[in-house]
C-alpha positions as CSV (number, residue, x, y, z in Angstrom):
1,M,15.2,-68.2,61.0
2,V,13.7,-67.5,57.5
3,V,10.7,-67.4,58.6
4,I,11.4,-64.7,61.8
5,K,13.5,-62.5,58.3
6,R,10.6,-62.3,56.7
7,Y,9.0,-61.1,59.7
8,F,10.9,-58.6,60.1
9,L,10.9,-57.4,56.7
10,Y,7.0,-57.1,57.2
11,G,7.1,-55.4,60.2
12,L,9.7,-53.0,58.4
13,M,8.0,-51.9,55.9
14,V,4.6,-51.1,57.1
15,S,5.9,-49.2,59.9
16,S,7.4,-47.7,57.0
17,F,3.7,-46.6,55.7
18,S,3.5,-45.5,58.4
19,L,5.7,-42.8,59.0
20,L,5.3,-41.8,55.5
21,A,1.1,-41.5,55.8
22,M,1.5,-39.6,59.2
23,E,4.2,-37.1,57.5
24,N,1.3,-37.0,55.0
25,N,-1.2,-35.7,57.8
26,I,1.4,-33.4,59.3
27,N,1.9,-31.6,56.1
28,Q,-1.8,-31.1,55.4
29,R,-2.3,-30.3,59.2
30,D,0.6,-28.0,59.0
31,I,-1.2,-26.8,55.5
32,D,-5.1,-26.0,56.9
33,R,-3.9,-24.2,60.5
34,Y,-2.2,-22.2,57.5
35,V,-4.7,-21.0,55.5
36,K,-6.8,-20.8,58.9
37,D,-4.1,-18.6,60.1
38,V,-3.8,-16.4,56.5
39,G,-7.9,-16.8,56.2
40,D,-7.3,-14.8,59.6
41,M,-5.3,-11.8,58.7
42,V,-7.4,-11.2,55.1
43,D,-10.6,-10.9,57.1
44,L,-9.1,-8.3,59.9
45,S,-6.5,-6.8,57.3
46,F,-9.0,-6.6,54.4
47,L,-12.6,-7.0,55.3
48,N,-12.4,-5.5,58.9
49,F,-13.6,-8.3,60.3
50,N,-13.1,-10.7,63.0
51,E,-14.9,-13.8,65.2
52,D,-15.4,-11.0,67.9
53,L,-18.0,-9.2,65.6
54,I,-20.4,-12.8,65.2
55,C,-20.5,-13.3,69.3
56,G,-21.0,-17.2,69.2
57,F,-22.6,-18.0,66.1
58,P,-19.4,-18.9,64.1
59,H,-21.3,-21.6,62.0
60,I,-22.0,-17.4,60.6
61,K,-18.4,-16.7,60.2
62,S,-17.8,-18.1,56.2
63,L,-22.0,-16.3,54.9
64,I,-20.6,-13.3,56.1
65,G,-16.9,-13.6,55.0
66,S,-18.0,-14.6,51.9
67,F,-20.3,-12.0,51.5
68,L,-17.8,-9.1,52.3
69,S,-15.6,-10.8,49.9
70,V,-18.2,-10.8,47.0
71,C,-19.3,-7.2,48.1
72,K,-15.1,-5.5,47.8
73,G,-14.1,-8.5,45.7
74,K,-16.2,-6.5,42.3
75,L,-14.9,-3.0,43.3
76,L,-11.4,-3.8,42.9
77,T,-9.4,-2.5,40.6
78,L,-5.7,-3.5,39.5
79,E,-3.9,-1.3,41.3
80,K,-5.9,-2.5,44.6
81,A,-5.2,-6.3,43.5
82,I,-1.7,-5.7,42.9
83,S,-1.3,-3.9,47.0
84,D,-3.0,-7.0,49.1
85,I,-1.2,-9.4,47.1
86,N,2.0,-8.6,47.9
87,L,1.6,-7.3,51.6
88,I,-0.4,-11.2,51.8
89,K,2.7,-13.1,50.2
90,A,4.5,-10.8,52.6
91,Y,2.5,-11.9,55.7
92,F,3.3,-15.6,54.2
93,M,7.5,-15.3,53.8
94,Q,7.1,-14.1,57.7
95,K,4.7,-17.2,58.6
96,V,4.8,-19.3,56.5
97,P,8.0,-22.5,56.3
98,K,9.2,-22.0,52.6
99,E,8.3,-25.3,51.5
100,L,4.7,-25.2,52.2
101,R,4.0,-22.0,50.3
102,K,2.8,-23.1,47.8
103,P,0.4,-25.8,48.7
104,V,-0.7,-22.9,51.0
105,F,-1.1,-20.0,48.7
106,T,-3.1,-22.7,46.6
107,E,-5.2,-23.6,48.7
108,I,-6.2,-20.1,50.7
109,I,-7.3,-19.4,46.9
110,K,-9.7,-21.4,46.6
111,Q,-11.1,-21.2,50.1
112,H,-11.2,-17.7,50.4
113,W,-13.1,-16.1,48.2
114,Y,-11.1,-12.2,48.3
115,V,-8.5,-13.8,47.7
116,H,-9.6,-15.7,45.2
117,Y,-10.9,-11.6,43.4
118,L,-7.9,-10.7,44.0
119,I,-5.9,-12.7,41.7
120,Q,-9.1,-12.8,39.8
121,T,-8.7,-9.4,38.8
122,L,-5.1,-10.1,37.7
123,V,-6.2,-12.6,35.4
124,N,-8.8,-11.0,33.8
125,K,-6.5,-8.5,33.1
126,R,-4.2,-10.8,31.8
127,C,-6.7,-11.8,29.8
128,E,-6.9,-8.4,28.5
129,E,-3.2,-8.0,27.2
130,L,-4.0,-11.7,25.6
131,E,-7.2,-10.5,23.7
132,N,-4.9,-7.4,21.8
133,V,-2.1,-9.6,21.2
134,K,0.6,-8.1,18.6
135,G,3.0,-9.1,16.7
136,S,5.0,-6.9,18.3
137,T,3.8,-8.2,21.2
138,I,3.1,-11.9,21.0
139,D,6.1,-13.8,21.7
140,A,6.5,-11.6,25.5
141,L,2.8,-12.2,26.6
142,Y,3.2,-15.9,25.0
143,N,6.4,-16.1,27.9
144,P,5.5,-16.6,31.4
145,A,8.2,-14.6,32.3
146,H,7.1,-11.6,30.6
147,V,4.2,-12.1,32.5
148,Q,4.0,-7.6,34.0
149,I,2.8,-7.4,37.2
150,D,4.8,-5.9,40.2
151,V,4.2,-8.6,42.7
152,V,6.8,-10.2,45.3
153,D,7.6,-13.4,44.1
154,N,7.0,-16.0,41.1
155,D,4.7,-17.6,42.3
156,V,1.5,-14.9,41.4
157,R,2.9,-14.5,38.7
158,E,3.1,-18.1,37.3
159,M,-0.5,-18.2,38.6
160,V,-2.2,-15.5,36.8
161,Y,-0.1,-17.3,33.7
162,G,-1.6,-20.6,34.0
163,K,-4.6,-19.3,35.0
164,A,-4.8,-16.8,32.2
165,M,-3.6,-18.2,29.8
166,A,-6.6,-21.6,30.7
167,Q,-9.0,-18.9,30.8
168,F,-8.1,-17.9,27.0
169,F,-8.2,-20.7,25.5
170,V,-11.4,-21.6,26.6
171,K,-13.3,-19.2,25.9
172,A,-11.5,-19.4,22.9
173,G,-12.9,-23.1,22.1
174,I,-9.6,-24.7,20.4
175,H,-10.1,-27.3,23.3
176,N,-13.1,-28.4,22.4
177,P,-14.1,-32.0,20.7
178,L,-13.5,-31.0,17.3
179,D,-17.8,-31.1,16.4
180,C,-17.5,-28.5,18.5
181,V,-14.8,-26.5,17.4
182,P,-16.4,-23.3,15.9
183,M,-14.0,-24.1,12.8
184,N,-15.3,-21.2,10.7
185,K,-13.4,-18.9,13.1
186,F,-10.3,-19.8,12.1
187,E,-10.9,-22.0,8.9
188,A,-8.1,-19.1,7.3
189,V,-5.3,-20.2,8.7
190,H,-6.3,-24.0,10.3
191,S,-8.2,-25.6,6.6
192,I,-6.6,-25.9,3.4
193,V,-8.5,-27.2,0.4
194,L,-7.2,-30.5,-1.2
195,Y,-7.5,-30.7,-5.3
196,G,-5.6,-33.9,-6.9
197,H,-8.9,-36.0,-8.5
198,T,-9.8,-35.3,-11.8
199,N,-12.8,-37.8,-12.1
200,D,-16.0,-36.9,-8.8
201,I,-14.9,-38.2,-5.8
202,H,-16.9,-40.9,-3.8
203,L,-17.9,-39.5,-1.7
204,A,-18.2,-42.0,1.5
205,S,-15.0,-43.3,0.5
206,L,-12.7,-40.6,3.1
207,V,-10.8,-42.5,5.5
208,M,-8.6,-41.7,7.8
209,S,-5.4,-43.1,9.5
210,L,-6.1,-44.4,12.7
211,D,-2.1,-43.0,13.5
212,G,-3.9,-39.4,12.4
213,K,-0.9,-39.1,9.8
214,Y,-2.9,-40.0,6.3
215,L,-6.4,-39.5,5.0
216,K,-7.9,-41.1,1.8
217,S,-9.5,-40.7,-1.3
218,M,-11.1,-42.5,-3.8
219,D,-12.7,-40.7,-7.2
220,R,-15.5,-42.9,-8.8
221,M,-12.9,-44.2,-11.4
222,A,-11.5,-46.3,-8.3
223,N,-8.5,-43.3,-7.9
224,E,-7.3,-43.1,-4.9
225,I,-5.2,-40.6,-3.1
226,V,-3.2,-40.6,0.3
227,W,-2.9,-37.6,1.7
228,D,-0.2,-36.6,4.3
229,M,-1.9,-34.8,6.5
230,Q,-0.3,-32.8,8.7
231,K,1.9,-31.2,5.4
232,G,-2.2,-30.6,3.9
233,A,0.0,-32.4,0.7
234,R,-0.9,-35.4,-1.3
235,V,1.8,-38.0,-0.9
236,N,3.5,-39.5,-4.2
237,V,3.2,-42.9,-5.4
238,A,7.0,-43.8,-4.4
239,N,6.6,-42.4,-0.8
240,L,4.1,-45.1,-0.3
241,L,6.3,-48.2,0.0
242,A,7.9,-45.7,2.0
243,I,5.1,-44.8,5.3
244,A,4.5,-48.7,4.7
245,Y,1.2,-47.6,3.0
246,D,0.0,-51.6,3.1
247,T,0.0,-51.6,6.9
248,I,-1.9,-48.8,7.4
249,K,-5.0,-49.4,8.7
250,W,-8.5,-46.5,8.5
251,T,-11.2,-45.7,10.2
252,P,-13.9,-44.8,8.3
253,G,-16.3,-41.2,8.7
254,F,-20.3,-40.4,8.7
255,W,-22.3,-38.0,6.4
256,V,-23.3,-35.1,7.3
257,D,-25.8,-34.5,5.1
258,R,-26.9,-35.9,2.0
259,K,-24.3,-34.3,-0.6
260,M,-21.6,-34.1,2.7
261,Y,-19.7,-36.8,4.3
262,G,-17.1,-36.2,6.8
263,V,-14.6,-38.4,8.7
264,I,-12.3,-37.4,12.7
265,D,-9.7,-38.8,13.2
266,K,-8.7,-40.9,16.5
267,T,-7.0,-38.6,18.0
268,D,-9.6,-35.5,17.6
269,T,-7.0,-33.4,15.5
270,Y,-8.5,-33.3,11.9
271,Y,-11.6,-33.3,9.9
272,A,-12.1,-34.0,6.1
273,V,-15.4,-33.6,4.2
274,S,-15.9,-34.3,0.8
275,T,-18.7,-32.5,-1.2
276,C,-19.8,-31.9,-4.4
277,R,-17.4,-30.9,-6.8
278,Q,-20.6,-27.6,-8.0
279,D,-18.9,-26.4,-4.3
280,F,-15.5,-25.9,-5.6
281,Q,-15.5,-23.8,-8.9
282,N,-16.8,-27.2,-10.3
283,D,-13.3,-29.2,-9.0
284,P,-13.5,-32.3,-6.7
285,A,-12.2,-31.5,-3.5
286,I,-12.0,-32.1,0.0
287,V,-11.9,-29.8,2.7
288,L,-9.0,-30.5,6.0
289,F,-9.2,-29.2,9.3
290,K,-6.7,-29.0,11.5
291,R,-7.4,-28.5,15.7
292,P,-5.7,-25.6,16.5
293,Q,-2.5,-25.3,18.7
294,D,-2.9,-22.5,21.2
295,V,0.4,-20.6,19.8
296,S,-1.1,-21.0,16.4
297,Y,-4.4,-19.7,17.4
298,M,-2.5,-16.7,19.5
299,C,-0.7,-16.3,16.5
300,Q,-4.0,-16.1,14.0
301,K,-5.8,-13.7,17.0
302,A,-1.9,-12.2,16.3
303,F,-2.8,-11.6,12.6
304,E,-6.2,-10.2,12.9
305,N,-5.1,-7.6,16.0
306,S,-1.5,-6.3,13.3
307,K,-3.2,-3.4,11.8
308,N,0.3,-2.2,10.3
309,N,3.0,-4.0,8.3
310,Q,5.2,-3.2,11.4
311,E,3.1,-5.2,13.6
312,L,2.3,-7.7,10.7
313,I,6.6,-7.5,9.9
314,A,7.5,-8.3,13.6
315,L,4.7,-11.4,13.9
316,R,6.3,-12.7,10.9
317,D,9.8,-12.8,12.0
318,S,8.3,-13.9,15.4
319,E,9.7,-17.0,17.6
320,I,6.2,-18.4,17.9
321,I,5.6,-18.4,14.9
322,K,8.0,-21.7,14.5
323,S,6.4,-23.0,16.7
324,I,3.3,-23.6,14.7
325,E,3.1,-27.4,13.2
326,G,2.2,-28.2,9.7
327,F,0.2,-26.3,7.4
328,P,-1.4,-23.9,9.3
329,Q,1.9,-22.0,9.6
330,D,2.1,-22.2,5.7
331,N,-1.8,-20.6,5.9
332,L,-0.7,-17.9,8.7
333,K,3.1,-16.8,6.7
334,K,0.6,-16.3,3.0
335,L,-1.7,-14.3,4.4
336,I,1.1,-12.2,6.7
337,V,2.8,-11.6,3.4
338,D,-0.4,-11.1,1.1
339,Q,-1.2,-8.6,4.1
340,I,1.8,-6.9,3.9
341,N,1.9,-6.4,0.1
342,Q,-1.6,-5.0,-0.2
């Protein structure tokens, strides 16, 4: 009896998995069918092209369709892109079941060049707005609900917002491996000079904690300093016990050149270099750089574009600036105050 019961349960599990696989296949077939249907509508309505024109040569359909899409896509205006997207989405509302609209729309963008160009036109417009961000516009631009596109539904807004943000930040290079981030572009906000040693720093003593929280340095007289990298500040000796200093594991760095030693933490967030005394007004110092967050880069961009006190004050009082983590927020606020007081 026990054996029969086991075989019954096994058969039930197999049947359930088979039904699930069949459901997924049906869904994918439905998606493919609607993608073809929408693609044919786009070909006919916007490219003036249908299968009758290829006279028995279906294999060249995609080639001709791609060529027409590229030709028309290159000449798109923003108004035309919005109008055509709205027409396509209106067709979606009539023909595609609600639960399949998003996956079908995502797939048609991948497969049909003209629809891709429509979306990319909207993305490029959004990127242009992001490039021109100011103190008065930054909170709205960072919020996907404020994407100002007169479209039928929120699917397009969300897609344009996501693609534009990704394109904007990729262009900036802030998501590159840390040693490939163009640090000189961001150093005004995202770097800090750490002073504290009175004797020359032993350059190769620079190490970072494995958790990416602390930096340690030692001078030629064997005096150690531990730095809180988030704050860009020295950890007081009295607080070393609180951070379980003796249990911290450290990662070493590397020689940048004969006079400079650097270290990057394991989270790829911080980069510190120790240099010779004469590089910093004869004071021993360490330069600490923090990878820009999306919000901190956008705020720096807004600062650079804000040319009057009204815009600077709006940036200072914005919600987004409060999201910047660590010393870059203090750096930026100081830059804003200094610029206002000039």
